[in-house]
Every structure is written in C-alpha cells, then in structure tokens.
C-alpha positions as CSV (number, residue, x, y, z in Angstrom):
1,M,101.7,103.9,100.6
2,Y,99.9,107.4,101.2
3,I,102.8,109.5,99.5
4,Q,100.6,110.5,96.6
5,Y,98.0,111.7,98.9
6,F,100.6,113.6,101.1
7,R,102.1,115.3,97.9
8,K,98.5,116.6,97.0
9,E,97.7,117.7,100.4
10,I,101.0,119.6,100.5
11,Q,100.4,121.2,97.0
12,K,96.9,122.1,98.0
13,S,98.3,124.2,100.9
14,L,100.7,126.2,99.1
15,P,101.9,129.2,98.9
16,V,101.0,129.7,102.4
17,V,101.2,127.0,105.1
18,N,99.9,128.1,108.4
19,D,101.1,126.2,111.7
20,K,98.3,124.1,111.9
21,Q,99.2,122.5,108.4
22,I,102.8,122.7,109.4
23,R,102.0,120.1,112.5
24,Y,99.9,117.9,110.4
25,F,102.5,117.6,107.6
26,Q,105.2,116.7,110.3
27,E,103.0,114.2,112.0
28,F,101.9,112.7,108.6
29,K,105.8,112.4,107.5
30,A,106.6,110.9,110.8
31,N,103.9,108.5,110.3
32,L,105.0,107.5,106.8
33,Q,108.5,107.0,108.1
34,E,107.5,104.9,110.8
35,G,105.5,102.6,108.7
36,I,108.3,102.6,105.8
37,Q,110.6,101.6,108.7
38,Y,108.1,99.0,110.0
39,Y,107.8,97.0,106.4
40,K,111.4,97.3,105.9
41,G,111.7,95.1,109.0
42,L,109.2,92.6,107.8
43,V,110.9,92.0,104.8
44,P,113.6,89.4,106.2
45,K,110.9,87.8,107.9
46,L,109.1,86.6,104.9
47,V,111.1,83.5,105.1
48,L,108.2,81.8,102.8
49,E,108.6,84.5,100.0
50,S,111.1,84.4,97.3
51,K,114.0,86.0,97.1
52,K,112.6,88.1,94.1
53,Y,109.5,88.8,96.1
54,Q,111.7,90.3,99.0
55,D,114.0,92.5,96.8
56,T,110.8,93.9,95.1
57,M,109.4,94.7,98.5
58,R,112.6,96.3,99.6
59,D,113.0,98.2,96.4
60,E,109.5,99.6,96.6
61,L,110.0,100.8,100.3
62,L,113.5,102.6,99.0
63,H,111.5,104.1,96.3
64,F,108.8,105.4,98.8
65,Q,111.5,106.7,101.2
66,A,112.8,108.7,98.2
67,E,109.7,109.9,97.3
68,L,109.3,111.2,100.8
69,D,112.7,112.8,101.1
70,A,112.1,114.5,98.0
71,L,109.1,116.2,99.5
72,F,111.0,117.6,102.2
73,S,114.2,118.6,100.1
74,K,116.1,121.6,100.2
75,E,113.7,123.6,97.9
76,N,110.5,122.6,100.2
77,A,112.2,122.4,103.7
78,G,111.7,126.0,104.7
79,L,107.8,125.0,104.5
80,F,108.0,122.5,107.1
81,V,110.1,124.3,109.9
82,D,108.1,125.2,113.1
83,R,107.9,128.6,114.1
84,Q,110.3,128.1,116.8
85,G,113.1,126.9,114.3
86,A,112.9,123.4,114.7
87,S,112.9,121.1,111.5
88,S,110.9,118.1,110.9
C-alpha cells in the first residue's frame, strides 16, 4: 500500500500545511481507506485460497488501517482539519 509514501509526504509538508496540501491529504486518505475496504471485501471471495492466506491478507489490511489511523491520530488531527472546521 501507499501508506509509507503518504507518511513521507505528510512529513515533508510539516510544520506548515497549506490548504492545497490539506485537500490533497484528505483525498489521499479517503482513497486509501476505499482501497482497504475494497480488499477487505475481496477476502471472503478468495475461496480458492487457503484459510491461512485469507487470514494473512485480512491481518495485513488491518495493519494498514491502523497505520493510516495513526497518521490521523489526535496529535496530528489538527493538521487535517479544513479551514471551515470540518475534519477529514
């Protein structure tokens, strides 16, 4: 997944994040979340794969989601609130 890339992009933009970057980060996050959900939905459909493979894939997706959530944790949340006050 692109979470490592996303983390680097966020770090490069700090400490000052402009409105354009905020919109980019919010859209990037939404796209990552959509991708994670898509692949979570595929796991049950992988009937030709072993249970172990399915469990591994599910665990990796949960790990990716946790990493993404950590990027938007309380300490970073203020960076990603748009100027009108709506959060991502």
